[in-house]
C-alpha positions as CSV (number, residue, x, y, z in Angstrom):
1,M,-14.6,-74.8,-46.8
2,N,-13.2,-71.5,-45.8
3,P,-12.2,-71.9,-42.2
4,T,-11.3,-69.1,-39.9
5,V,-9.8,-71.2,-37.1
6,L,-8.4,-74.8,-37.1
7,V,-7.9,-76.7,-33.9
8,E,-5.7,-79.7,-33.9
9,V,-5.0,-82.1,-31.0
10,L,-1.5,-83.3,-31.7
11,S,-0.8,-87.0,-31.8
12,P,2.6,-87.9,-30.2
13,S,3.5,-90.0,-33.2
14,T,2.9,-87.2,-35.7
15,E,3.4,-84.1,-33.6
16,Q,6.7,-83.0,-35.2
17,Y,5.2,-83.4,-38.7
18,D,2.0,-81.5,-37.7
19,R,4.0,-78.6,-36.2
20,T,6.0,-78.2,-39.4
21,E,4.5,-79.6,-42.6
22,T,0.9,-79.6,-41.7
23,L,1.1,-76.2,-40.1
24,A,2.7,-74.8,-43.3
25,H,-0.1,-76.2,-45.4
26,Y,-2.7,-74.7,-43.1
27,Q,-1.1,-71.3,-43.3
28,R,-1.6,-71.3,-47.0
29,I,-5.4,-71.2,-46.6
30,D,-6.4,-67.6,-47.4
31,S,-9.4,-67.5,-45.0
32,L,-7.5,-68.9,-42.1
33,R,-6.8,-66.5,-39.2
34,E,-5.7,-68.8,-36.4
35,V,-4.4,-72.3,-35.9
36,V,-4.6,-73.9,-32.4
37,L,-2.2,-76.8,-31.7
38,I,-2.9,-78.7,-28.5
39,A,-0.2,-81.0,-27.2
40,Q,-1.0,-84.4,-25.7
41,A,2.4,-85.3,-24.2
42,E,2.6,-82.0,-22.2
43,R,0.2,-79.3,-21.1
44,H,0.9,-76.8,-23.8
45,I,-1.2,-74.9,-26.3
46,E,0.1,-72.9,-29.3
47,V,-2.0,-70.4,-31.1
48,W,-0.7,-69.3,-34.5
49,R,-2.3,-66.0,-35.5
50,R,-2.1,-64.2,-38.9
51,S,-1.4,-60.5,-38.3
52,K,-2.9,-57.7,-40.4
53,S,0.3,-57.7,-42.5
54,G,-0.2,-61.4,-43.3
55,E,2.7,-62.7,-41.1
56,W,2.1,-65.6,-38.7
57,E,2.8,-65.1,-35.0
58,K,3.0,-67.8,-32.4
59,N,1.6,-67.4,-28.8
60,G,2.3,-70.2,-26.4
61,Y,0.2,-71.1,-23.3
62,R,1.0,-73.3,-20.3
63,S,-1.7,-71.8,-18.1
64,G,-4.4,-69.1,-18.1
65,A,-6.5,-68.9,-21.2
66,A,-5.8,-68.8,-24.9
67,V,-7.8,-66.1,-26.6
68,L,-8.9,-66.7,-30.1
69,T,-9.4,-63.2,-31.6
70,S,-10.8,-64.3,-35.0
71,V,-13.9,-65.8,-33.4
72,D,-13.9,-63.8,-30.1
73,V,-13.5,-66.9,-27.9
74,T,-11.6,-67.5,-24.7
75,L,-10.3,-71.0,-24.4
76,P,-9.6,-71.8,-20.7
77,F,-6.4,-73.7,-20.5
78,D,-7.5,-75.9,-17.5
79,D,-10.7,-76.8,-19.3
80,V,-8.8,-78.1,-22.3
81,Y,-6.8,-80.4,-20.2
82,R,-9.5,-81.3,-17.7
83,D,-10.0,-85.1,-17.3
84,P,-13.8,-85.6,-18.1
85,L,-13.8,-88.8,-16.1
86,A,-12.2,-87.3,-13.0
87,S,-15.3,-85.7,-11.6
88,W,-17.4,-88.8,-12.5
89,A,-14.9,-91.1,-10.8
90,S,-14.8,-89.1,-7.6
91,A,-18.6,-88.9,-7.5
92,S,-19.1,-92.6,-8.1
93,H,-17.3,-94.2,-5.2
94,T,-20.5,-96.1,-4.3
95,R,-19.9,-99.6,-3.2
96,V,-21.7,-102.3,-5.1
97,A,-22.2,-105.8,-3.8
98,L,-21.8,-108.5,-6.4
99,T,-23.1,-111.9,-6.0
100,R,-22.3,-115.1,-7.9
101,N,-25.1,-117.4,-9.1
102,S,-23.9,-120.8,-8.2
103,N,-26.0,-122.5,-10.9
104,T,-24.6,-120.3,-13.8
105,N,-21.3,-119.4,-12.2
106,R,-21.9,-115.7,-13.3
107,W,-21.6,-112.6,-11.2
108,H,-24.4,-110.0,-11.1
109,C,-25.3,-106.8,-9.3
110,P,-28.6,-107.1,-7.4
111,T,-31.0,-104.2,-7.8
């Protein structure tokens, strides 16, 4: 109800609108201190931070870590863009033999 931080993963189809109109709406929320915009089309994170004077300042990140001061969190850039399936795929190169049941014409994996 009274957010301190908003994080939005930008959709390629609405990215321009979200960076302008949606961001402007977010910045009207009194309790809000930071807005994090995460791009999908490129590896880029923007952190919009409200200063003590009430002005919004933009910090852009293409590597390293984004620091969210309002909640004392470090957001490692590479973790944000890490492919969660990459480690699974590289660890699961086990070969599996499939056999076809000639009666049902279906494939199955014997245990």
